[in-house]
N, C-alpha and C positions, 0 to 999 in steps of 0.2 A: 825477334822478342817483343811482345806487346807492352807497350808503356802504359802505366797507370797516370791517369788524368786526375790532377788534384785540384780540385775546384775548392770554393769556399766552404761548402758544406763538409766536404771531406777533411779539410782542414781543421775545422772546429771538432769534429769528431776525434781526429788523430789526436789533437792538443787537449782535449778532455780526458781521452784514455791514458794519456802519457801523465799528465797530472795525477790523475786518479790512482795509477799503479805505482808512481813513484814517491807518493805520500807516505807516511809512517803513522800509523795510529794503532794504538793499544785497545785490544778488544776487551772491555770489562765484562766478561761472561764469566757465570759461575756455572759448573756442571755439577750438581749434587750427587751423593751416593745413589740416589734411586734411579736418576738417568743413566748413570754410568753402570750400575747393576744390570739393568735393562739392555744397554747396548752390548755388554758383555755377553750376556746370555744370548742375544739374538746372534752375535757373531759366532759362538759357539754351536748354535743349533744350524745356523748355514753351513758351517764346515761339516758337521756330522750329516746333513742333508747330502752334501755332494759326496761324501764317503759312502753313503747308502746307495746314491744313484749309481756310482761307480761299481759297486759290488753287484746290484742288480743286473746292471748291463754287462757285465763280464763274467761274473761267477757263476751265475744260473745257467746260462746257456752252455757254459764248459762243463758244468756238472751234469747236465742232460747227456752231453756228447760222450763225456767218459762213463756214464751210466750204460750207454748202449754199446760201446766198444766192450767194456768188461762183461755184459750180457751175452755178447756174441762169442765169446771166448769159452764161456761156461757149456 
């Protein structure tokens, strides 16, 4: 197993990250209704886009296959 060499630079980085992630700070941020509405609409549009892609990839090729099968039977 390879050992990690901890020199002064790595110690400083590790200590800085430890202090940064262990400190508690309150974010004084406000998301107004305009930004929230835009975010909600984009989220809904992304979900609809994914559904339409699934339909395009799955449904239309199956539709062509079924139409060929039913035309052969007639």
